[in-house]
C-alpha positions as CSV (number, residue, x, y, z in Angstrom):
1,M,-0.2,0.2,0.4
2,S,1.0,3.6,-1.0
3,R,2.1,5.9,2.1
4,I,-0.5,8.6,0.4
5,L,-2.9,5.8,1.0
6,E,-2.0,4.6,4.4
7,M,-1.7,8.4,5.2
8,A,-5.5,8.7,3.9
9,Q,-6.6,6.0,5.6
10,E,-4.7,7.2,9.4
11,R,-7.0,10.5,8.9
12,S,-10.4,9.0,8.3
13,P,-13.3,8.1,10.6
14,H,-14.2,5.1,8.5
15,P,-10.3,3.2,8.8
16,G,-10.0,0.5,5.5
17,D,-12.5,2.4,3.1
18,P,-10.5,4.7,0.9
19,A,-13.5,6.4,-0.6
20,L,-14.1,7.7,3.0
21,V,-11.0,9.5,3.2
22,A,-11.3,12.6,6.4
23,P,-9.6,16.1,5.1
24,M,-6.0,16.9,5.2
25,P,-5.9,19.0,8.4
26,L,-4.9,22.5,8.9
27,G,-1.0,23.1,9.4
28,L,-1.7,26.5,10.7
29,D,-4.6,29.1,11.5
30,I,-5.2,30.6,8.0
31,N,-8.6,32.7,8.9
32,A,-6.0,34.4,12.0
33,R,-3.1,34.5,10.3
34,S,-5.2,36.2,7.3
35,A,-7.1,38.7,9.5
36,E,-3.5,40.0,10.3
37,I,-3.2,41.4,6.3
38,D,-5.1,44.9,6.2
39,E,-6.0,43.8,2.6
40,R,-7.5,47.5,1.4
41,Q,-4.6,49.2,2.2
42,M,-2.6,46.7,0.3
43,C,-4.7,47.2,-2.7
44,R,-4.7,50.8,-2.3
45,D,-0.9,51.1,-2.1
46,R,-0.7,48.8,-5.3
47,L,-2.7,51.2,-7.1
48,A,-0.9,54.2,-5.8
49,R,2.7,52.0,-7.0
50,L,0.8,51.5,-10.5
51,R,-0.6,55.0,-11.1
52,A,3.0,56.5,-10.5
53,E,4.6,54.2,-13.1
54,L,2.3,55.2,-15.7
55,A,2.7,59.2,-14.7
56,R,6.4,58.8,-14.8
57,R,5.8,57.7,-18.7
58,D,3.5,60.3,-18.9
59,Y,0.3,57.7,-20.0
60,A,-2.9,58.5,-20.0
61,G,-3.9,55.4,-18.5
62,A,-3.8,51.4,-18.6
63,L,-6.1,49.2,-20.2
64,L,-5.4,45.7,-18.3
65,S,-6.8,42.0,-19.6
66,D,-3.8,40.1,-17.6
67,P,-5.6,38.4,-14.3
68,M,-2.5,39.0,-13.1
69,N,-2.0,43.3,-13.9
70,I,-6.1,43.1,-13.2
71,R,-5.8,41.8,-9.2
72,Y,-2.8,43.8,-8.9
73,A,-4.7,47.2,-10.0
74,T,-7.6,46.6,-8.3
75,G,-7.4,43.7,-5.6
76,S,-10.1,41.9,-8.2
77,R,-10.1,38.0,-8.5
78,N,-12.6,36.3,-10.9
79,M,-11.6,33.1,-12.4
80,S,-7.7,33.6,-12.7
81,V,-6.2,30.9,-14.9
82,W,-9.3,30.8,-17.2
83,T,-9.5,33.9,-18.0
84,M,-5.3,33.6,-18.9
85,H,-5.9,32.2,-22.3
86,A,-9.8,33.7,-22.6
87,P,-9.7,37.7,-21.8
88,G,-13.0,38.2,-20.9
89,R,-12.6,40.8,-18.2
90,Y,-10.2,43.7,-18.2
91,V,-9.4,47.0,-16.1
92,F,-9.4,50.9,-17.7
93,V,-6.8,52.0,-15.0
94,A,-6.7,56.0,-15.5
95,T,-3.7,57.8,-15.0
96,D,-5.8,60.8,-12.9
97,G,-9.2,59.3,-13.0
98,P,-11.3,56.7,-12.7
99,V,-10.9,53.0,-12.4
100,V,-13.5,51.1,-14.7
101,L,-13.6,47.3,-14.5
102,F,-15.4,45.5,-17.2
103,E,-16.8,42.2,-15.6
104,F,-18.9,39.1,-16.8
105,G,-22.4,40.4,-16.8
106,T,-23.1,37.5,-14.2
107,T,-20.2,38.3,-12.1
108,L,-20.5,42.1,-11.7
109,H,-20.9,41.3,-7.7
110,L,-18.0,40.0,-6.9
111,S,-16.0,43.6,-7.1
112,R,-19.1,45.7,-5.2
113,D,-17.0,46.2,-2.2
114,L,-13.5,47.4,-4.2
115,E,-12.5,50.6,-2.7
116,T,-9.8,50.7,-5.3
117,V,-13.0,50.0,-8.5
118,D,-14.7,52.9,-9.4
119,E,-17.0,51.5,-11.5
120,L,-18.1,48.3,-12.6
121,R,-19.4,47.7,-16.3
122,R,-19.9,44.5,-18.6
123,S,-17.6,43.6,-20.1
124,M,-17.7,43.3,-23.9
125,S,-16.1,39.7,-24.8
126,W,-14.7,39.9,-28.2
127,F,-12.5,36.8,-28.2
128,Y,-13.9,33.6,-30.9
129,F,-15.3,31.6,-28.4
130,M,-17.5,33.7,-27.0
131,A,-18.3,35.6,-30.0
132,G,-17.9,33.3,-32.8
133,P,-19.1,34.6,-36.4
134,R,-19.0,38.2,-34.1
135,V,-16.1,38.6,-33.8
136,R,-15.8,41.9,-35.6
137,E,-18.8,43.4,-34.9
138,K,-17.8,42.7,-30.6
139,T,-14.5,44.1,-31.9
140,V,-16.0,47.6,-32.8
141,L,-18.1,47.8,-29.7
142,W,-15.6,46.7,-27.2
143,A,-12.8,49.8,-28.7
144,A,-15.8,52.1,-28.3
145,D,-15.7,52.0,-25.0
146,V,-11.9,52.6,-24.6
147,I,-12.0,55.0,-27.2
148,G,-14.9,57.0,-24.9
149,L,-13.1,56.6,-22.0
150,M,-9.7,58.1,-23.5
151,K,-12.0,61.0,-24.4
152,E,-13.0,61.5,-21.4
153,H,-10.1,60.9,-19.0
154,G,-6.9,60.8,-21.3
155,R,-5.1,63.5,-19.3
156,S,-4.7,65.3,-22.7
157,N,-3.0,63.0,-24.2
158,R,-3.4,59.6,-26.4
159,R,-1.0,57.6,-24.7
160,L,-2.1,54.3,-23.4
161,A,-0.3,51.3,-21.7
162,V,-2.5,47.8,-23.0
163,D,-1.5,44.6,-21.8
164,R,-2.7,42.1,-24.1
165,C,-4.7,42.8,-27.2
166,E,-5.4,40.8,-30.7
167,P,-4.4,42.5,-33.2
168,W,-8.0,43.5,-34.7
169,G,-9.1,45.4,-31.8
170,A,-5.5,47.6,-31.5
171,Q,-6.1,48.5,-35.0
172,L,-9.4,50.0,-33.9
173,L,-7.9,52.0,-30.9
174,I,-4.6,53.4,-33.4
175,D,-7.3,54.5,-36.1
176,A,-9.1,56.4,-33.5
177,G,-5.7,58.3,-32.6
178,I,-4.6,56.3,-29.5
179,C,-1.0,55.8,-29.3
180,L,-0.6,52.0,-27.6
181,F,2.6,51.2,-25.5
182,D,3.7,47.7,-23.5
183,A,1.7,48.7,-20.1
184,Q,3.7,45.4,-18.7
185,E,6.7,47.5,-18.4
186,P,5.1,50.1,-16.0
187,L,3.2,46.9,-13.9
188,E,6.8,44.9,-13.8
189,Q,8.4,48.0,-12.5
190,A,5.6,48.6,-9.9
191,R,5.5,44.7,-8.7
192,M,9.1,44.8,-8.2
193,I,9.1,46.7,-5.0
194,K,6.9,44.7,-2.2
195,T,4.9,47.0,0.0
196,S,4.5,45.4,3.8
197,E,1.4,44.1,3.6
198,E,2.5,42.0,0.2
199,I,5.3,41.3,2.4
200,K,2.8,39.6,4.7
201,C,1.4,37.9,1.9
202,M,4.5,36.4,0.4
203,Q,5.5,35.3,4.0
204,L,2.3,33.5,4.6
205,S,2.3,31.5,1.2
206,M,5.7,30.4,1.7
207,D,4.7,29.3,5.5
208,V,2.4,27.0,3.3
209,C,4.2,26.1,1.0
210,D,6.8,24.5,4.0
211,I,4.3,22.7,5.4
212,A,3.1,21.2,2.2
213,V,7.0,20.5,1.4
214,D,7.4,18.4,5.6
215,R,4.5,16.3,3.9
216,M,5.7,15.7,0.7
217,R,9.1,14.6,2.7
218,R,7.5,12.5,5.0
219,A,5.5,10.7,2.8
220,L,8.4,10.1,0.3
221,R,8.9,6.0,0.2
222,P,9.4,3.5,-2.3
223,G,6.3,2.8,-4.7
224,I,4.9,6.8,-4.6
225,T,4.7,7.6,-8.3
226,E,5.7,11.2,-8.9
227,N,2.1,12.2,-9.2
228,Q,0.7,10.8,-5.9
229,L,3.9,13.1,-4.1
230,W,3.1,15.8,-6.1
231,S,-0.2,15.8,-5.0
232,I,0.0,17.0,-1.2
233,L,2.2,20.1,-2.4
234,H,-1.6,20.6,-4.1
235,E,-4.4,19.8,-1.4
236,T,-2.0,21.4,1.2
237,N,-2.1,24.8,-0.8
238,I,-5.6,24.8,-1.2
239,A,-7.0,24.0,1.9
240,H,-4.4,26.6,3.3
241,N,-7.0,29.4,0.6
242,G,-4.0,28.9,-2.0
243,E,-5.1,29.1,-5.8
244,W,-2.3,27.3,-8.1
245,I,0.8,25.7,-8.7
246,E,2.3,27.1,-12.4
247,C,3.9,24.2,-13.7
248,R,4.3,20.8,-12.8
249,L,7.7,19.9,-11.9
250,L,8.6,17.2,-9.9
251,C,10.4,14.4,-11.0
252,S,13.0,11.5,-9.9
253,G,15.7,9.0,-10.7
254,E,17.1,9.7,-14.8
255,R,14.2,11.5,-15.7
256,T,16.0,14.7,-13.2
257,N,18.6,15.3,-15.8
258,P,18.1,17.5,-17.9
259,W,15.7,19.5,-15.5
260,F,12.1,20.3,-16.5
261,Q,10.6,17.4,-16.6
262,E,7.1,17.0,-15.5
263,S,5.7,14.7,-13.2
264,G,4.4,11.2,-14.0
265,S,3.4,8.2,-12.9
266,R,6.7,7.1,-12.5
267,V,6.6,4.9,-9.2
268,I,10.1,6.3,-7.1
269,N,12.6,3.5,-6.0
270,A,14.7,3.2,-3.4
271,G,17.7,5.6,-3.9
272,D,16.3,7.5,-6.4
273,M,17.1,11.5,-6.6
274,V,13.7,13.2,-6.5
275,G,13.6,17.1,-7.4
276,F,10.7,19.5,-7.3
277,D,9.9,23.2,-8.1
278,T,6.7,24.7,-5.7
279,D,6.1,27.3,-8.5
280,M,2.7,27.8,-5.5
281,V,0.7,30.4,-6.4
282,G,-0.7,29.9,-2.1
283,P,-3.2,32.3,-0.4
284,F,-3.9,36.0,-1.9
285,G,-2.5,34.7,-5.0
286,Y,0.8,35.2,-4.1
287,L,4.3,32.9,-5.4
288,A,5.8,30.5,-3.1
289,D,9.2,29.5,-5.5
290,I,11.5,27.1,-4.1
291,S,12.8,23.8,-5.1
292,R,14.4,20.7,-3.2
293,S,15.7,17.2,-4.0
294,W,15.8,14.2,-1.7
295,I,16.9,11.0,-2.0
296,C,14.0,8.3,-1.7
297,P,14.5,6.5,1.5
298,G,15.3,2.7,1.8
299,R,19.0,3.7,0.6
300,K,22.0,6.2,1.5
301,P,23.2,8.6,-1.1
302,T,25.9,7.3,-4.0
303,P,28.5,9.6,-3.5
304,E,27.7,11.4,-6.5
305,Q,24.7,12.2,-5.6
306,R,26.0,13.8,-2.4
307,K,28.2,15.6,-4.9
308,L,26.1,17.0,-7.1
309,Y,23.6,18.1,-3.9
310,E,26.8,19.9,-2.1
311,I,27.7,21.8,-5.5
312,A,24.2,23.1,-6.0
313,Q,24.2,23.9,-2.6
314,E,27.6,25.9,-2.8
315,Q,26.1,27.8,-5.7
316,V,23.1,28.8,-3.7
317,L,24.3,29.6,-0.3
318,T,26.9,31.7,-2.5
319,N,25.1,33.7,-4.2
320,I,22.2,34.3,-1.5
321,E,25.4,35.8,0.4
322,L,26.2,38.0,-2.8
323,I,22.4,40.2,-2.9
324,K,22.5,43.4,-1.4
325,P,20.5,46.7,-2.4
326,G,22.1,49.1,-4.4
327,L,24.4,46.1,-6.4
328,S,24.0,45.5,-9.9
329,F,23.0,43.1,-11.8
330,R,26.2,42.8,-14.1
331,D,28.8,42.9,-10.7
332,F,26.9,40.4,-9.4
333,S,26.9,38.3,-12.6
334,E,30.9,38.6,-12.5
335,R,31.0,38.0,-8.7
336,C,29.2,35.1,-8.5
337,W,29.7,31.6,-7.8
338,P,31.4,29.8,-11.2
339,V,29.4,27.3,-12.3
340,P,31.9,24.2,-13.0
341,E,33.3,23.3,-16.7
342,A,30.8,20.0,-16.8
343,Y,27.9,21.3,-15.3
344,V,27.4,25.0,-17.8
345,P,25.8,23.0,-20.9
346,N,23.0,21.7,-18.5
347,R,23.1,25.4,-15.8
348,Y,19.7,26.2,-15.3
349,M,18.3,29.2,-17.6
350,F,19.3,33.0,-15.3
351,M,20.3,32.2,-11.4
352,I,17.5,34.9,-10.3
353,H,14.5,36.2,-11.0
354,G,11.9,38.0,-9.2
355,A,8.9,36.9,-7.5
356,G,5.4,38.0,-6.4
357,F,2.0,36.9,-7.8
358,V,4.0,34.6,-9.9
359,D,7.8,34.6,-11.3
360,E,8.2,37.9,-12.0
361,Y,11.1,40.8,-13.3
362,P,14.1,40.9,-13.3
363,T,15.8,37.8,-14.4
364,V,19.8,37.9,-13.7
365,V,21.5,35.9,-16.1
366,Y,25.2,34.4,-16.6
367,T,27.9,36.7,-17.6
368,T,28.0,33.7,-20.5
369,D,24.9,34.7,-21.6
370,W,24.8,38.4,-21.3
371,K,25.3,39.0,-24.9
372,D,22.0,37.1,-26.2
373,W,19.5,38.4,-23.2
374,G,21.5,40.2,-20.1
375,Y,19.9,43.7,-18.8
376,D,21.6,45.7,-15.8
377,A,19.9,47.4,-13.5
378,M,20.2,47.4,-9.6
379,F,19.0,45.4,-6.4
380,E,16.8,46.8,-4.4
381,E,15.5,46.7,-0.3
382,N,11.7,45.3,-0.3
383,M,12.8,42.9,-3.5
384,V,11.6,39.2,-3.2
385,V,13.9,37.0,-5.6
386,C,14.4,33.3,-5.9
387,V,18.2,31.9,-6.3
388,E,18.1,28.8,-8.9
389,S,21.1,26.1,-9.0
390,F,20.5,23.7,-11.6
391,I,23.7,20.8,-11.6
392,G,23.3,17.7,-13.6
393,E,26.6,16.8,-16.4
394,V,25.1,16.3,-20.2
395,G,24.7,12.3,-20.5
396,A,24.7,11.8,-16.6
397,K,22.1,9.5,-14.8
398,E,20.9,12.1,-12.0
399,G,21.0,15.9,-11.5
400,V,20.2,18.3,-8.4
401,K,17.1,21.2,-8.7
402,L,17.5,23.6,-5.3
403,E,16.3,27.4,-5.3
404,Q,15.8,29.4,-2.5
405,Q,13.4,32.6,-2.2
406,V,14.6,35.6,-0.6
407,L,13.4,39.1,0.9
408,I,16.0,41.4,0.3
409,T,16.5,43.8,3.4
410,A,18.7,46.7,4.3
411,N,21.4,43.7,5.5
412,G,21.3,41.7,2.9
413,A,19.1,38.8,1.2
414,V,17.0,36.6,3.9
415,S,15.6,33.8,2.9
416,M,11.5,33.1,3.2
417,S,11.8,29.2,3.6
418,H,12.2,27.5,6.7
419,S,12.4,24.1,4.8
420,P,16.0,22.3,5.4
421,F,17.8,23.0,3.2
422,V,21.5,22.8,4.2
423,D,22.8,19.0,3.6
424,A,19.3,17.9,3.7
425,I,19.6,15.4,0.8
426,E,17.9,13.2,3.0
427,P,16.2,13.8,6.4
């Protein structure tokens, strides 16, 4: 019997009957912890940061369809994953005027109490799933709303930041004399520095993630499948009012090298390397993003497995120590821990990325990749970033994935996760 089934029956009111399973117990009082966060103040602060970035670029406003951006600007959440591919809701944020949220007609009630939303309107769904052969007609109606708002609240200019827009819709706005700009730049810059309430949200999400990782560690036994082990992260997240997992990066044995294999039905064996990347969007929609690699109990780690772990660990710990406010990305890249030549081809794609709602700006790349897609800026206080490592030689059996999420303080980077990391390849 798998350890997952054993755990389920242990908490069942009817042991022996797997159809009658009690819910996984909570690891913390999510209601009490959530009450410590001033969500209304957080929403006001986020909107103010966004407007400051729009004003800095002399934009009249922003038209946002990406659900992450809608939530940042308004605090409104509605079918986030679905609307990532079906943009049926959007928001107009005037730099010096109202916030107008266009919502599905039957869901207007979800955002009625938001201080950050001045007006609610029914959205015009102009994508093919909803509009079918009437796309052109619905696009004209959608554009008329946007054009009208720009005329009324245009800040004496016609400069509009847009994040997602099909070309035929964009053309109607351009034909009306509106100049379109990329909204992702001001949004990512606004989201980069976390407010005090956002930091509380991110720590809460990480605390939930740590509970899930501990439960995964205790459930890891020979005979469990990758998917069974991975499901514990999902269940724990949802039980604690979390939202979704961005990827499904858990793999074992020879599937750990190269990285980015997705979890499957493979049965994990004693002595297998098991690696995963949480990518967990937790309570309040904030990210908890750490990676751990373990050895499945039943056999001791081999010398090669220990060596891989020690190298990956050294890379992450050394690079965390380097991070300070005011350090440029270029300087970090030049001073970072050098990856041994044998592991360079399979290295992780970057050393550091930002974290907020999801993976966010910035990314910091290796010097060898700088010419292709590096860029410079500086680490700043109250940024949250993730420090990455993957160590696996081309053609070798296994690899090790490690990652730590840190808050940048005035004195340097502080790890947000308390999940065992140093020399934690085995219990």
